[in-house]
N, C-alpha and C positions, 0 to 999 in steps of 0.2 A: 583623260576624260574631262570634259568641261563640267562646270557646276550644274548647268541646265540638264545635261544628260544624266548626271547622278540623280538629280531630283526625279527625273522621268523614270529612272529605273526602280526607285523605291515605291512600293505599294502600287505597282502598275501605273506609275506616273502621277499618283495622287499623294500630295504631301499635306499632312494635317497638323496645324499648330496646336500645341497643348502645353500646359504648365509642367515643369519638370517634376514637381511634387505629385501631380496627378498621374504622370507616366510611371513614376516609381511605385506609387500605391497600386496601380493596376497590375503591374508586373509582379509585385510582391504578393498580392492576393492570389494571382495565378499560381505562383510558386507554392504558397501556403496550401492551397487546395490540392495541388499535386502531391505534396508531402502527406497530407491527411488521408487522401483517397488511395494513393498508390504505394505507400510505404509503411505508415505507422499504425493505423487503426485496423483491427480485424473486422471481418464481416460477421454479423451476428448469426448467420445461417450455418456457415461451416467453420467459423472460428479461426480462419486463416487470413494472413496478410498476403498480398500478391506474390511475394517472393516464395513463400511456403507453398502456395497453391501451384505455382509454376514448377517448383521442384517436384512435387508429387505427380503432376501431370506429365512432366518430361520423363520421369522414371517409369511411369506406366507405358508411355510410348516406346520406351526401351525394353518393355516386357520384363521389368524387374519385380516380378510378383513374389509374394512371400515364400512360395514353394519352389521358386526357381533359383538360379544362380546369382552371384554378386557381380557387379561391374565396378570398375574404378570410379572413385568420386570425381576424378578429373574429367572423365567422360560425361558424367551427369552434369557437372558444372558447365562444361563446354556447351552442351546442348541447351542448357537453360539460358546462358548469356548470349548464345548465338541465335536462338530462335524466339525467346520470350522476354527475357529480362536484361536489357542492355545496360548493365551496371558492372561494377568491379567484381572480378572473380573471387577475391578474398571475402567480400561481404556475403556473396551467395554461399560460399563454402562454410562460412561461420554459421549461417542460418541452417544449413544442412547438418552440421555438427550438433547444433543445439537440439534439433529434432531427434537425434540419435542418442543423446546422453540421458541415461536413466536417472541421473540426479538432477537434471534440468527439466525434462518432460515427464509428467506423471505417467503418461501412456505414449512412449516413443512412437513416432510415425515412420521412422527409418531404422532399419536393422543394420547397424554398422559392424564392419569386420576390420579390426586393426586398432590402432591407438586413437581414441576419440576424446582424450583428455581425462582429467580426474577431478575428484572433489577438492583436491588441494589447489586447484586453479591451474594445473598444467595444461598447456595447449595441445590440441590434437596434432597428429602427424600431418605432413603435407598431403595434399589431395592425391598426389600421384602414388602414395603408399596405401591409402585406405580404400575400402570397398563398401558398397551399400546396396541394399534392396528395400522394398517396401515391407511394412509390417501388416498384420491382419487389420489393425485399426485404420491404417491408411487405405487399405483395400476397401474397407467399409465406407470410407469417405468418398471413394471413387465409384462405388457400386451404382450401375445404371447410367453411367455417363454417356454410353453409346446408344441409349434408348430415348433420346430427345427429352431427358429429364431436366436439362438446364440449357441456358442460352450460351452461345459462343460469340466471340468477337475476333476481329483480325488482330494479329500481333503488330508490334510497332513498325515493322517493315512491309506488312501486307502479304507476306509469303505464306504465313501459317495462320491457323486459328487457335484460340485458347479459350478455356472456360471462364465465364464471368464469376461463377461460384460453383462449388462442387455439390453433388447430390446430398452428400453428408448424412448417411444413416447413423454415423457415430456422433454423439453430442460433444464435439471437440472443443467448443469455446469454453464451456465450464469444466470439461475434463482436464484439459491441458492449460487453460488460462492464457493470458497474453499480457505483454508489457510493451509499451511503445510511447515515444515522445514525438509529438507533431509540432506544428507552429501554432502556439496559442492553446493547445489542448494536449492531453495525454490519456493513456489508458493503463490500467493496472488491475488485472483480473487473476485471482489465485486459482490454482487447480483444485478440482473436487473429485470425489469418488464416483465412478460411473454407476455402480450399483445403486447409490443414493440418488443420483441424477435420474436414473430410469424410474425409480420408485416415484419421484416427484412428477415426472412426465406422465406416468400412468395415472396418477391421481388427478393431474390437471386435465387429462383427456375426459375423465368422468365428471370433474367439477371445475369448469373453466374459471370460476370466480373463487378459487381456493384462497383461504386466508394466508397471510405471511407466516402466522404462527404455525400453521399446519405444514407449510413448505419448509420452514426452518426445522420442524420436527423430523421431516424426511431427509433434509440436507442440513445436518447440524453444524456444518462449517467447512472450511477448506480442508483438503487432503493433500499435503505436500509430499513430493517424492522422497525427501530426506527425513520424513517423519517429524519428530518433535511433539510438543504438547501445546495445544491451543489454550491459552489462559485468558479468556475474554468473557465478560459478562454477557448473559443471554440477551439482555435488553440492548446492549451495544451491538451485538450481532444482528438482532432484529431490525434495529434502526438503520444499520448499514445496508442490509439487503433490501430494505423497504424503499430506500431512495437511490440505491446504486452507488453510494459513496460512504466511506468509513475507513476502518482499519482494524487489524487483528494483531494481538501480541502472541508471539510464538517463543517458547522456551525449549532449551535443550532437554533431552531425557537423560536422567542420571540415576545411578544406583550406588549404594554403599557396599563395598566389598570388605568383609572382616578379615583381619590378619592376626598373627600371633600376638600374645601379651596385651590384648585389648586395643591394639592399633587398628587402624582402618585406612582405606583410601577410597576416593570417589571416582567412579568410572562413568564417563560421558559416552553414551551409546548412540545418540542421535543429536544432530545439530540443526539449527533453524535453516530454512530454505534460503538459497542464494548466498550462504556464508561460506567462504573458502576456509577449509580446515587449517591450511598452513598459516594463513594470515591471522586466524583466530588464536592459534597457539603462539604465534609471534607477538600478538598484542598482550596475551597473558604473561609471556616471558618479559616483555618490556615493563609492564606494571610491577612485576615481581622484582626486577632489577631497580626500579625506581622506589621501592619500598612502599608501594601503595596497596599491596596485598599482604598485610602482616600475618594473616591466618594461613597463608599458603607457603609450603616449603619448596615444592617443585612441581613442574608439569611435564609429563612424558607422553609422547605419541606412540602408541603400540598398535595403531590401526593396520589392518591388512585389507581384506575385502570388505570388512565391516569396520565401522568407526569404533575406536577404543582409545579415549584420551584419559590418562590417569592423572589425578590430582592428589598430591600428597600434602596433608595438613601439617602445620608446625608441630602440633602435639595432639595426643588423643583426647585432651580435654576440650578441644574446639568442637562445637556442634556442627554437624554437616550442613544443616539448613542455614546456619550463619555464614559458613564458608561460601555456599552456593548463592546466597542472597547478595553477598559482596561481589561475586563474579557476574551475576545477572545485572547488577547496577552499573558495572564498569566495562563490560565486554559484550560482544555480539552473541553470547550464550542466550540472550533475550533480544529479539528484534521485533520490529513492527512492519507488517506488510499492509500497505495501503490498498483499499478497494476503490476502484473508479471504473465502473462498467460503461466506459465510453466506447461505443461501437458504431459501425456503419449498418444502418437498418436496410430492409428490403427495398426501400425507396431511394437508396443510395445517399442517405442523409446521416451525418454523424450526430449522435446524441447519447446521453446517459440513460441507460435502462435499469430498472430494478430487476430483482430475481424472477418475478413472475413474467415480466415482459420478455426477458431473455429466453425462458423456457417456452413461452407461447410462440415466440418468433421461430424457434427451432421446429416446433410442431406445425406451424403454418407452412414452413418450407417443406416439411415432409409431406404434408397434404398436397401441396402444389406438385411435388415430385411424383407422388402417387398418381395424381390425375394425369400428368403428362406421360408417365411410363405406361399407364393403362391405355391411354389413347394410342400411344405408339404400338403397344402390343395388339390392340384391336385392329389397327391398320395392317399390321403384319399378318394377323390371322385372316383378315378379309382378303388380302392378296393371295394368301395360300389357299383359302377356300375357293377362290375364283379359279385357281389352277386345278385343284382337286375335282371341282365340278366339271371342268373340261375333260379331265381324264375319265370320269364316270360316263360322260356322254360318249366318249370315244369307245369305251368298252361295250356300251349298249348298241352302238351303231358302227361296229368295227368294219364290217364288209363295205358298207356304203361310204365310209370315210376313206378306206383304201382305194375304192373306185374313183372317188372325187380327186384324190391326190394323184392317181395315175393318169386320169383322162383330162384333167383341166390344166390350162396354161397358168391360171392364177388360182391355185387351190385355196389360198388364204381367204380370198373374197368369197369363193364358193362355200367354204365352211361357215363363214360368218352369216351368209345369206340363208343357207339350208338349216342350220341349227341355232340361229340367233345367238351367236357367240360374240364375245368382245375380242378386241385385237389380241390382248394378252392370252386369252383362252385359245384362240386360233394358233398363236405362236407356240404355246405349250404343247398342243397336239402335234403340230408339225415337227417340233423338236424332240418328240418322244423317241426313245431307243426301242428297237424291236423286242429286245429281251424283257422289256417291261410289260409286254402284252400277255404275261403269264396269268393264270387264274389266281395264284397266290398273291400276286401283286395287286390285283383288283380288290381282294379282301383287305389287304393292308391299307389301301387308299380309302376304302369305306370306313374302316376303323378310325383312321386318322381324321377323316372328315367329321365323324361323329364326335370325336374328342375335341376337336377345334371348335365345332359348333357349340358344344356345351361350355367350353372355356370362354368363348365370345359372349355367350349369354350371361355367364357369371360376371365377366368384366363390365358389361353394360349395366348390370345391377349395381356394381360398386360405384360406377360413375354417377348414377342417379340417386343413390342412397347415402346420406351423410353418416348414418349409423354404421353401415357396412364399412365406410372409410375409416371411422374411428376404431372399429374392431380390427381392421387390417393394420392400422398404425400401431395399435396396442400390441398386436402380435409381433410386429417388427421391433418395437421397443423391448418387449420381453425377450426376444431373441438376442438383441444387443446385450441386455442384462445377463443372459445366460453365457454368452460368449466372452464378455469382458468384465463381468462383475466378480462376485466372490469366488466363482469357480475358476477364474483366470489366475495364472501364476503370479501376476502383479495386481490382482483385483482387490485384495483385502485392504481395508483402511489402514493407513500407515500413521497418520497424525492422530494422536490421542486427544479426545475432547475433554479438556480439563475444566477447572473452575478458576475464577480470579484468585491469585495467591493472596493469603492473608498478609496483613501488614506486620512484618517481622521486625521487632525492635532489636537490631544488632547492637550490642554494647560498643560504644564508640572507642573504648580502650582496646577492644579486640580488632578494630579496623585501623586505628591510627596509633602510632607509637607516641606515648606521652612525653613531650619535651617542653621546656619553658620558652616562651617567646614574648616579644613586646610588639603590640599592635600600634602602628603609627599612622595617623591620619592628618592630612594637611588642610589648610584653609581652603584650598581650591579643590578639595575632594579626592586627593590621591591617597591610596592606602597601601600599606605593606606590613609584613611581619618579619622582624629580625630575630635571630636565635638568641636565647638568653634574656634576662631581665636587665634593661638599661637602668643604670643608677644616675647617669648624668645626661638628661635630655638635651643639653646644649650641644652635645657632640653629634646630634642627628642633623643630617644635611637634607636640604630640600631643593627643588628646582628654583631657578632664578625668578624672583617676584613672588615666591610662595613661602609659607611659614607653617609652623606646627599648630595644631588645634586640639587633637586628642592623642593621648599616650596611655595605653592600657597594658598592664602586665598580666599575661594570661598563659595558658598552655595550649598545645596543639589540639587537645581533645575538647577545648571549650568552644562556646559559641558567643558571638557578640551581636548585640541588638542595635539597629540604626533607627532613629526616629527622625522623620522628615517633616518639612513644613506643610505637606499635604495631609498630615494626620495619619500616615501609614507607618507601620513598623516592619522592618526587614530583618531577617535572620541570616547571619553569615557564619559558616563553619570556619574556625581559625585555620584548620589545616589546608583550606582551599585558598587562603590568601597568598598573593605573590610574595616571593622572597624579598629580603631587605637589601640586597646588593645594589639594586638600582633605586629609582624613586617610586617603584610600585606601579599600580594601575589605577585608572579612575574608578571610583566606586560605582559610577553609572554603568560600567561594563560588567559589574558583578551582580548588581540588582537592577531592576527596571524602574529607575528613578528618573522622572521627567526632567528636562533641562531647565524648566522654569521653577523648580523646587530645590531647596537646599537642605543640608543636614542640620538638625537641631541638637541632637545628642547622640553619642556613641558610648555604649557601656557593656559590661560583661553580663551575659545572661546567667541568672541564678534562679532556679525554680523556687516557688513558694514565697517570693518577695512581692512587695507592692511598690508601685510608682504612681506619681501624680503627674497628670498632663494638663496643659492649658493652651488656649488659643489666644490670638491677639485681641479678641473681643472681650477677654476677661472671663471666659467660661472654662470649666474644667471638671475633672473627676479623678478618682483613684481607680486604678486597674491592676489586677494581679499579673505578674510576669508570665504565668502559665497561659493567660488569655492573649498575650501579644506575640507569642511564638508563631512565626510564619513558615509554611512548608514550601512556598514557591518563590520565585524571583520577583513576582509582582507584589509581594508583601501582603500585609493584612491591615485593612482599614479599621482603626479603633476610634480616633477622634474625628468626628465629622466637622468639616469646616465649610463655610459658605464662600461664594466667589470673592467677597470683600474682606475676608479674613484668612488667617493661616495659623498653623501650630507654631508656637514660639518657645514653649518651655516644657521640660520633662526632667524629673529628678526622683531619686529614691526616697521612699517614705521612711523617715527616721525621726521619731519624736512624737510629741503630742499636740503641736501647734503648726499652723501654716503661716508663712510670711509671703505677701504678694506686693511687688513694687511695680508701679505703672511708669510709663514713659513721661508722665507728668510729675514724677518724683514723689508721688504720694505712696506712703507705706501703710499696709493694713495687716494686722495680726489677728488670727481667730483660731478657735479650737479645730483640731483635725476631725473631730466627730461630726462637724457640720458638712464635711465633704463626703458624698456618697461613693460607694464602690460600684462600678459599672463594668460592663464588658465592651460596650460601644455606644456612641452617641455624642451630643454636643456638650453634655454635662450641665452643671448649675453655674450661676453667676458667682464668681469668686470676689470680684471687685468691680465697682461701677466707675465709668469715666464719662465726663461731659465732653472732653476732647482727648484725643490720643488713644493709646491702647496698652495692653499689658507688656511689661518689660521682662520680669523674671519671677520665679516662684521658688520657695524653699520650705522644707519642713525642719523642725528643731524642737528641742526640749525647752519649755518656757523657763524652768528653774535655772538652766544653764546659761540663759541669755541668747541673744541673736548675734551671729558673727557674719562678717562679710570680708571680702578681699579688696584692697585698694592698692593697685600696683603690685609690688612684691610683698607688701605687709598685710597682715591679717588682724582685724580689729573685732573686739567683742563688746557688745553693749548689754548690760544687765538691767538697767533701768528702762524697761520697755513697756510699762503699763500704759503710757500715754498713747501708744499706737494699737492697743488691744481693743478689739471691737467684735462685731458679728460679720459673718459672711455677707457679701453683696453690698457692703458699705463702701464709701469712697476712700477712707483713710486720711492720714495727715502727712504733711511734708516730712520726708526722711530726715533723720538726725544729721547734724553737721559732720562732715568727714565721710559721708556715704559716697560710694563709687559714682564718679561722673557718668559712667555708662549705664547706670541704673541696673546693675547686675550684682548678684550676691557672690559670684566667683569669676 
């Protein structure tokens, strides 16, 4: 084929020049939209993604009702991928399995028969072995689908039709939740309790502008299928539901089981949602082997149908709360479930909704379904009444109608003309069976006519009256609450609503085995901890081009404090430091220290002591070590520094006087009482400079003299009255022999 003919074939003979980047962007956006709308995000009205909706609809078409028999999952998957969802069969089967797992779905929409996996993470059996049918919850989602309650669209090949959304009498989005990752957005909605959802819906029908505090009172939090305890502050829950984004902490449920001779064991009865039991136990065992759980002696899985994980403590003197706090910190016995209520709304637009908007969207959908089903029913009644009226006319004029039928070549037209009938009515009379001409049949038709007329009148009132619609929806919601709420076999709340756990101070000796170590930090900021106390630092090896800077003898239960040029203090647990076989790790990977800041000092943390800090501008103050202890990687800001200055000195307070040396080699000594004790700030002026900045600072006993280090030698000067002054003075030139680096050590 020639080049011209190829061009003519593309786009009907039209070739459009475009930049490659524009073409890629256009196609990528199309792909992203397809992922968002057709795979990843649920619809706010029925809470289903397309694959789930197609599964339920295909099963309904196969008549797999809750009261009926089961069919092979392979048959269901075949119908779904053949008619509605042209994707991989394994992906569709995985979606089916998840809808049937009681530990995955709070209210399963599929009743599975066979091996559908386990809490240990075992896979389901192949689809040719398992069978399925719909549950009552799924049937409620499909209720009214044949009554023009929702719109349909053509399937991908145009041979079938499929529902755009289900009528959804069951509040599935909040009841079962949803998790999905799209292109550039994601959704994460936890499951909730239907009884509580219905209470909130009933309240919202009466009070459309209900406060979030009231809604949170009615829906106190998620209700996970695997139970557990929700340990989150009410204000955090309120903030999350108010904006549709946030998170919840879930902890395992545990009890203490007493044994003989004062011994005990901890029994875990419920684990957090989406945690595989086998991997959880494997993680605990790995930590146990790595000697990171010194309180724990053994972990045993005694689970059958219910979860029962046995934890044996090392000895009876260990507090159960300390043992569990250690496990909560290091394992998935405590997890966090993120809330991100990103859904597709009724306008087919993805957006994040808050709790009230989600509930209102469900109610709006139910009102829309009610109106459509009512109109459909009125139309059916009108058609039936039209036929019944024809039958009544026939009974009143039976002889004349028989005569017309016998004598006329076109009895239909004659009937329409003589009795002013519609075509449907004339057809109904002509199609009547002779046995229906009994007197009893006439009475039944009159009764049916009266009943349908009354029903039509009632339905028309519902269409015209918003209050009647609210009453009808309230009745529907109350019925759902009765069917699937606390009276249902799986309706009672499983996840306990707890409170934020108190801060438990676990003795570090109980967590970490006390061993002597030496903390080594290099000039380039690499840190490690070697076993034992090094007596000869020269034996320590460093990376090429690097050298030693700090060497601290400590124990694994100790903590070290890092002071940086940004004025922040960082706390590091010694047992978390990398081993000493290699060169260690960069300190910047252990704490959040910016690349443009360096380490000023590194020392052992001892509570109750005092240290003095100073900036390059000559300002400083005394701070207690209890005030510099940082709980997070980001550290704690203590010495405030401006853009043109940085922290340069930090030392332990020992003595009664302060010595300050500037980069201008001027030395100033003054009483320690002149330096205030603060918790945070810039401090007071310690030494003034016309040019330059502070070099180093030291505290000492005046009567013992001032000492400093020059090279490998240490020198002490006792005749120091010449440099004695008051804080904020400039000082005098340092004595001969003072360090060329303007440092005391």
